[in-house]
C-alpha positions in Angstrom: -194.8 -7.6 59.2 -195.7 -5.4 56.2 -198.9 -4.8 54.3 -199.6 -5.1 50.5 -202.6 -3.9 48.7 -204.6 -6.4 46.6 -207.6 -6.5 44.3 -209.2 -9.7 43.0 -209.1 -8.5 39.3 -206.1 -6.3 39.3 -203.8 -8.4 41.5 -201.2 -7.0 43.8 -200.4 -3.3 43.9 -196.8 -2.8 42.7 -196.5 0.9 42.9 -197.0 4.0 40.8 -195.2 6.4 38.5 -196.4 9.6 36.9 -199.8 9.1 38.3 -200.3 5.6 36.9 -200.7 2.6 39.2 -199.2 -0.8 38.3 -200.7 -4.1 39.3 -199.5 -7.7 39.0 -202.5 -8.9 36.9 -202.7 -5.7 34.7 -199.3 -4.2 33.8 -196.3 -4.9 35.9 -194.1 -2.3 34.1 -191.2 -4.8 34.6 -191.6 -5.0 38.4 -190.7 -8.2 40.2 -191.5 -6.9 43.7 -194.6 -5.3 45.3 -194.7 -2.0 47.3 -195.3 -2.5 51.0 -196.7 -0.4 53.8 -196.0 -0.3 57.5 -199.7 -0.7 58.4 -203.1 -1.0 56.9 -203.9 2.6 57.9 -200.8 3.7 55.9 -201.9 1.6 52.9 -205.5 3.0 53.1 -204.1 6.6 53.2 -202.0 5.8 50.2 -205.1 4.6 48.3 -207.0 7.8 49.3 -204.1 9.9 47.9 -204.6 8.6 44.3 -206.0 11.2 41.9 -208.9 8.8 41.1 -209.9 9.0 44.8 -210.4 5.3 45.1 -212.4 3.8 47.9 -210.0 2.0 50.3 -212.8 -0.4 51.2 -212.8 -1.7 47.6 -209.4 -3.2 48.1 -207.9 -5.7 50.5 -204.8 -5.5 52.7 -202.7 -8.6 53.2 -200.0 -9.0 55.8 -196.6 -10.2 54.4 -193.4 -11.1 56.2 -190.7 -9.2 54.4 -186.9 -8.8 54.7 -187.1 -5.4 53.0 -189.1 -2.6 54.6 -190.3 -1.2 51.2 -190.9 -4.2 48.9 -192.1 -7.8 49.1 -190.5 -10.4 46.8 -192.3 -13.1 44.9 -191.3 -15.7 47.5 -192.6 -13.6 50.3 -195.9 -13.0 48.5 -196.2 -16.7 47.9 -195.6 -17.4 51.6 -198.5 -15.0 52.4 -200.8 -17.1 50.1 -200.9 -14.6 47.2 -199.6 -16.9 44.5 -202.8 -16.6 42.5 -202.4 -12.9 42.2 -198.7 -12.8 41.0 -199.4 -12.8 37.2 -196.6 -11.4 35.1 -194.7 -10.4 38.2 -193.5 -14.0 38.6 -192.1 -14.0 35.0 -190.3 -10.7 35.8 -188.8 -12.3 38.8 -187.5 -15.3 36.7 -186.1 -12.9 34.1 -184.2 -11.0 36.8 -182.9 -14.2 38.6 -179.5 -15.5 37.2 -179.5 -19.2 36.3 -177.5 -21.3 38.6 -174.2 -22.5 37.2 -174.3 -20.1 34.3 -171.5 -17.6 33.5 
């Protein structure tokens, strides 16, 4: 079981780069998977490490069953009931999935 960070307006936390956070309902930066954490405590510590010093209580932490220990796929996020927060992430997933029967 893994944890993903969510926000009702920003969506699912996908990760960060160069101090910028990326969210499924804001800017996916081409990501089709979400960053996961081993525990809620680890996810909260990550939130507290952000330069903007976000309040961990302003976010929610959702359990997700994942095959990979670092990322959750669109299918795994849907299975956890997070389909309403996928946004552009689902389109990125479709772009990165080869069509069946195509060469």
